C-alpha positions as MATLAB code, in Angstrom:
seq = 'XXXXXXXXXXXXXXXXXXXXXXXXXXXXXXXXXXXXXXXXXXXXXXXXXXXXXXXXXXXXXXXXXXXXXXXXXXXXXXXXXXXXXXXXXXXXXXXXXXXXXXXXXXXXXXXXXXXXXXXXXXXXXXXXXXXXXXXXXXXXXXXXXXXXXXXXXXXXXXXXXXXXXXXXXXXXXXXXXXXXXXXXXXXXXXXXXXXXXXXXXXXXXXXXXXXXXXXXXXXXXXXXXXXXXXXXXXXXXXXXXXXXXXXXXXXXXXXXXXXXXXXXXXXXXXXXXXXXXXXXXXXXXXXXXXXXXXXXXXXXXXXXXXXXXXXXXXXXXXXXXXXXXXXXXX';
ca = [
     -18.810  -26.065   -4.433;
     -18.887  -23.703   -1.628;
     -21.533  -20.682   -1.834;
     -20.073  -17.546   -0.016;
     -23.319  -15.359    1.221;
     -24.445  -13.456    3.985;
     -27.836  -11.950    4.200;
     -29.671   -8.838    3.929;
     -32.921   -8.667    3.479;
     -35.122   -5.764    5.086;
     -37.974   -3.648    4.161;
     -37.478    0.168    2.411;
     -37.830    1.689    6.256;
     -34.649   -0.203    7.248;
     -32.875    0.866    4.316;
     -33.368    4.624    4.777;
     -32.369    4.158    8.424;
     -29.040    2.653    7.253;
     -28.680    5.189    4.229;
     -28.672    8.244    6.921;
     -26.258    6.883    9.149;
     -23.518    5.828    6.387;
     -22.295    7.361    3.367;
     -21.557    5.454    0.111;
     -19.194    6.297   -2.645;
     -18.660    4.331   -5.710;
     -15.071    3.276   -6.549;
     -13.430    0.925   -9.409;
     -11.075   -1.471   -8.089;
      -8.115   -2.034  -10.782;
      -8.880    1.070  -12.245;
      -6.784    1.228  -15.742;
      -6.006   -2.686  -15.449;
      -7.656   -5.144  -17.733;
     -10.035   -5.959  -15.120;
     -11.605   -2.757  -13.588;
     -14.484   -3.589  -11.094;
     -17.351   -1.405  -10.140;
     -17.297   -1.460   -6.021;
     -18.638    0.940   -3.159;
     -16.909    2.550   -0.391;
     -18.932    2.437    2.722;
     -18.350    5.000    5.399;
     -19.357    6.401    8.684;
     -20.986    9.809    8.332;
     -19.233   12.704    9.806;
     -16.541   11.024   10.927;
     -13.246   13.492   11.160;
     -10.473   10.802   12.162;
      -8.382    8.318   10.251;
     -10.586    4.885    9.760;
      -9.833    1.322   10.290;
     -10.869   -0.342    7.198;
     -12.344   -3.718    5.807;
     -11.849   -5.268    2.559;
     -14.659   -7.922    1.876;
     -13.718  -11.137   -0.118;
     -16.444  -13.374   -2.380;
     -16.564  -17.046   -2.049;
     -17.255  -19.410   -4.908;
     -18.762  -18.522   -8.300;
     -19.594  -15.101  -10.046;
     -20.796  -12.472   -7.636;
     -21.811   -8.839   -7.823;
     -20.604   -6.623   -5.078;
     -23.879   -7.713   -2.644;
     -23.057  -10.734   -3.527;
     -26.770  -11.007   -4.430;
     -28.031  -14.824   -4.073;
     -31.180  -15.983   -3.604;
     -33.355  -13.845   -1.094;
     -29.861  -12.248    0.243;
     -27.629   -9.240   -0.435;
     -25.044   -9.970    2.062;
     -22.421   -7.861    1.917;
     -24.174   -4.763    1.976;
     -25.396   -6.066    5.425;
     -22.013   -6.229    6.657;
     -20.793   -2.851    5.080;
     -23.620   -0.674    6.557;
     -23.319   -2.931    9.664;
     -19.975   -2.109    9.944;
     -19.626    1.385    8.957;
     -21.903    2.344   11.773;
     -19.356    0.803   14.330;
     -16.889    3.516   12.880;
     -15.466    0.824   10.146;
     -14.945    1.788    6.638;
     -15.630   -1.015    4.229;
     -14.918   -1.685    0.596;
     -17.033   -4.245   -1.793;
     -16.663   -4.653   -5.439;
     -18.075   -7.233   -8.057;
     -16.079   -9.941   -8.134;
     -13.967  -10.402  -11.601;
     -15.989  -13.718  -12.594;
     -19.086  -11.463  -12.800;
     -17.813   -8.534  -14.673;
     -15.792  -10.189  -17.081;
     -17.166  -13.520  -17.392;
     -17.311  -13.980  -20.854;
     -13.612  -12.823  -21.394;
     -12.481  -14.998  -18.785;
     -14.300  -18.155  -19.843;
     -11.868  -17.851  -22.743;
      -9.313  -18.751  -20.660;
     -10.630  -20.990  -18.283;
      -8.210  -23.912  -17.942;
      -5.471  -21.623  -16.726;
      -7.506  -19.471  -14.170;
      -6.789  -19.980  -10.759;
      -8.403  -18.226   -7.619;
      -5.310  -15.546   -8.200;
      -6.415  -14.497  -11.368;
     -10.257  -14.906   -9.822;
     -10.116  -13.468   -6.340;
      -6.731  -12.741   -4.726;
      -5.199  -10.222   -7.118;
      -8.578   -8.037   -6.846;
      -8.599   -8.420   -3.296;
      -5.030   -6.857   -3.043;
      -5.703   -4.014   -5.169;
      -8.794   -3.403   -3.133;
      -6.684   -3.198   -0.476;
      -3.819   -0.967   -1.809;
      -6.883    1.075   -2.726;
      -7.978    1.593    0.642;
      -4.513    2.092    2.270;
      -3.888    5.284   -0.325;
      -7.025    7.035    1.058;
      -6.136    9.587    3.400;
      -9.154    8.904    5.564;
      -8.136    5.386    6.279;
      -5.916    4.093    8.606;
      -3.165    2.297    6.557;
      -2.228    0.442    9.424;
      -5.866   -1.091   10.399;
      -6.979   -2.326    7.098;
      -8.409   -5.704    7.671;
      -9.833   -8.665    5.570;
     -13.070  -10.393    5.801;
     -13.881  -13.629    3.905;
     -16.640  -15.602    4.085;
     -16.597  -19.560    3.141;
     -14.205  -19.714    0.126;
     -13.357  -16.070    0.541;
     -12.492  -17.085    4.020;
     -10.313  -19.748    3.119;
      -8.309  -17.530    0.502;
      -7.901  -14.738    3.103;
      -4.282  -15.769    4.775;
      -3.057  -16.408    1.229;
      -4.375  -12.334    0.121;
      -2.672  -11.680    3.121;
       0.488  -13.211    2.289;
       0.456  -12.188   -1.112;
       0.740   -8.776   -0.781;
      -2.906   -7.665    0.896;
      -0.348   -7.218    4.121;
      -3.762   -6.593    6.643;
      -3.868   -5.966   10.121;
      -5.740   -8.987   11.010;
      -7.752  -11.662    9.035;
     -11.229  -12.704    9.486;
     -12.655  -16.010    8.354;
     -16.222  -16.522    8.225;
     -17.905  -20.356    7.704;
     -14.346  -21.124    6.451;
     -12.293  -24.471    6.868;
      -8.345  -25.683    6.865;
      -9.599  -28.614    4.591;
      -8.957  -28.804    0.595;
     -12.348  -27.243   -1.303;
     -12.570  -30.672   -3.098;
     -12.732  -32.674    0.113;
     -15.661  -30.192    1.280;
     -17.100  -30.582   -2.113;
     -17.213  -34.439   -1.271;
     -18.727  -34.010    1.674;
     -21.417  -31.500   -0.069;
     -22.190  -34.350   -2.892;
     -22.658  -37.259    0.031;
     -24.948  -35.238    1.975;
     -27.256  -34.013   -1.103;
     -27.766  -37.825   -2.278;
     -28.414  -38.812    1.240;
     -31.120  -36.717    0.919;
     -32.377  -37.676   -2.305;
     -35.509  -40.194   -2.979;
     -34.641  -42.749   -5.702;
     -34.129  -46.383   -6.483;
     -31.424  -48.241   -5.048;
     -29.725  -48.989   -8.139;
     -29.527  -45.578   -8.955;
     -28.781  -44.415   -5.819;
     -25.857  -46.795   -6.078;
     -24.813  -45.403   -9.537;
     -24.616  -41.945   -7.942;
     -22.400  -42.972   -5.195;
     -19.724  -44.718   -7.615;
     -19.642  -41.476   -9.653;
     -19.087  -39.414   -6.568;
     -16.636  -41.772   -5.399;
     -14.591  -41.860   -8.659;
     -14.552  -37.771   -8.403;
     -12.775  -38.378   -4.984;
     -10.351  -40.976   -6.519;
      -9.922  -37.808   -9.315;
      -9.206  -35.700   -6.499;
      -6.944  -37.536   -4.334;
      -4.176  -37.974   -7.612;
      -4.293  -34.078   -8.063;
      -0.730  -33.010   -6.399;
       0.820  -36.265   -8.620;
      -0.486  -34.680  -11.965;
       1.528  -32.692  -13.877;
       0.062  -29.116  -14.329;
      -1.156  -30.153  -18.301;
      -3.178  -33.143  -16.595;
      -4.737  -31.485  -13.952;
      -5.528  -28.969  -16.866;
      -7.264  -31.862  -18.577;
      -8.977  -32.890  -15.476;
     -12.329  -31.741  -13.480;
     -12.950  -32.825   -9.822;
     -17.047  -32.034   -8.819;
     -17.187  -29.959  -11.616;
     -14.365  -28.024  -10.861;
     -10.958  -27.535  -13.060;
      -8.290  -29.696  -11.732;
      -5.557  -27.136  -12.073;
      -7.817  -24.572  -10.212;
      -7.602  -27.128   -7.379;
      -4.119  -28.162   -7.546;
      -2.778  -24.868   -7.162;
      -4.946  -23.675   -4.562;
      -4.106  -26.523   -2.108;
      -0.694  -25.439   -2.670;
      -1.621  -22.320   -0.680;
      -3.847  -23.886    1.668;
      -5.389  -21.599    4.442;
      -4.416  -24.374    7.194;
      -0.509  -24.056    6.029;
      -0.504  -20.334    6.044;
      -2.152  -19.542    9.625;
      -0.327  -22.343   11.348;
       3.371  -19.786   10.466;
       1.261  -16.368   11.008;
       1.633  -13.965   13.502;
      -0.783  -11.500   13.172;
      -4.198  -11.580   15.001;
      -7.255  -13.963   13.305;
     -10.591  -14.297   13.968;
     -12.557  -17.214   12.824;
     -16.233  -17.342   12.982;
     -19.051  -20.255   12.522;
     -22.733  -21.332   12.352;
     -23.416  -24.151   14.449;
     -26.406  -24.996   12.306;
     -23.943  -24.636    8.829;
     -24.761  -27.550    6.721;
     -22.195  -26.291    3.811;
     -19.218  -26.101    6.007;
     -19.578  -28.289    9.341;
     -19.062  -27.184   12.598;
     -18.281  -30.568   14.030;
     -15.810  -31.333   11.038;
     -14.217  -27.676   10.144;
     -14.494  -25.762   13.236;
     -13.597  -28.256   15.195;
     -10.827  -28.883   13.092;
      -9.691  -25.094   13.472;
      -9.943  -25.591   17.094;
      -7.542  -28.440   17.281;
      -4.894  -26.935   15.155;
      -4.758  -23.848   16.644;
      -5.000  -24.496   20.168;
      -1.748  -23.485   21.365;
      -2.031  -20.183   18.536;
      -2.738  -17.288   21.220;
      -3.320  -14.553   18.365;
      -6.623  -16.650   16.861;
     -10.082  -16.299   18.298;
     -12.537  -18.701   17.636;
     -15.841  -18.172   18.144;
     -19.124  -20.436   17.409;
     -22.796  -19.681   16.991;
     -25.672  -21.812   18.101;
     -28.686  -21.829   15.741;
     -26.924  -19.610   12.930;
     -26.022  -21.297    9.301;
     -23.954  -20.573    6.515;
     -24.890  -17.228    6.052;
     -25.001  -16.464   10.325;
     -28.517  -16.167    9.787;
     -31.227  -18.238   12.269;
     -33.841  -20.075   10.394;
     -36.277  -22.397   11.480;
     -38.743  -23.947    9.171;
     -39.312  -26.998    6.783;
     -36.705  -26.070    4.666;
     -34.096  -25.742    7.296;
     -30.905  -27.516    6.424;
     -31.388  -27.090    2.348;
     -30.784  -24.734   -0.315;
     -34.435  -23.947   -0.023;
     -33.628  -22.792    3.399;
     -31.962  -19.715    1.608;
     -34.902  -18.527   -0.274;
     -36.567  -17.266    2.498;
     -35.315  -13.497    3.348;
     -33.106  -13.412    6.420;
     -30.661  -11.402    8.318;
     -27.282  -11.603    9.154;
     -27.311  -11.983   12.867;
     -26.727   -8.726   14.764;
     -24.219  -10.110   17.231;
     -22.205  -11.481   14.734;
     -21.828   -7.893   12.737;
     -20.718   -6.249   16.275;
     -18.476   -9.058   17.078;
     -16.728   -8.521   14.025;
     -16.305   -4.831   14.741;
     -15.442   -5.081   18.383;
     -12.420   -7.643   17.419;
     -11.368   -5.228   14.899;
     -11.734   -1.975   17.141;
      -9.610   -3.698   19.785;
      -6.770   -4.563   17.663;
      -3.507   -2.258   18.232;
];
């Protein structure tokens, strides 16, 4: 599955500087519902006017509000960086993180709507009710799987002023998982007989994926593809980012690290360029030497998951570009 991360690492002095420039308030997304989620609203200090704002959307798997993973705390980084530019940011624990045991009991019925979409809509509504926020300037920022879901979140009730997608893809999630499995297999050292066996197992998963849309919901419920529920994948593909964006008229920003080895610059970003060539409302930007987390890394772990174990920071130009784009929207 995709890993949805961005990076914040840094020393205590850096934390102190950020804390002096922003204000953070504890909030609850989905208050008085079955799935209350702890979150944080980050605001620029001493602001006197209605602010533009952002909802941050998690990627795959359970994640806390900072999207803590490996050496990183990505959403905190983005929140602090955008607040310094005069933009409010809301981040919150993902439902599968905060209510994992309860959701596990309903695993065969869960789709990305229950996992992500519904809570993102609630977060947007929470922002729009805050009189410190300009309700006409609330944007969504999603990364990886979160980016792929951002257009659907907007369409199903988020009603954002614009959509920002970081390290996302117009392809189905299972197709990206297939590529990731093939790439991982190539990097492993093993006997040729074992390699052929593993390769065949991957192809079996691909064969199941290609049949998903022909399955009944009941059949999909009994199927897994690359460890992901078949119904989850089938339902998600019916609201693909590609199909929604091709019909969208609001401003969209798509960003990609060119050294990303999970969502591919040469395949995914180039496909976005081809699909959206005639769309004047779409801005596409790529960043040389930045990985899936928009971090520059050079070392012996480059191109592997171990790369993410080394503390790093989201490139400041990326955060500035997001802020500049938001502030330019009318």
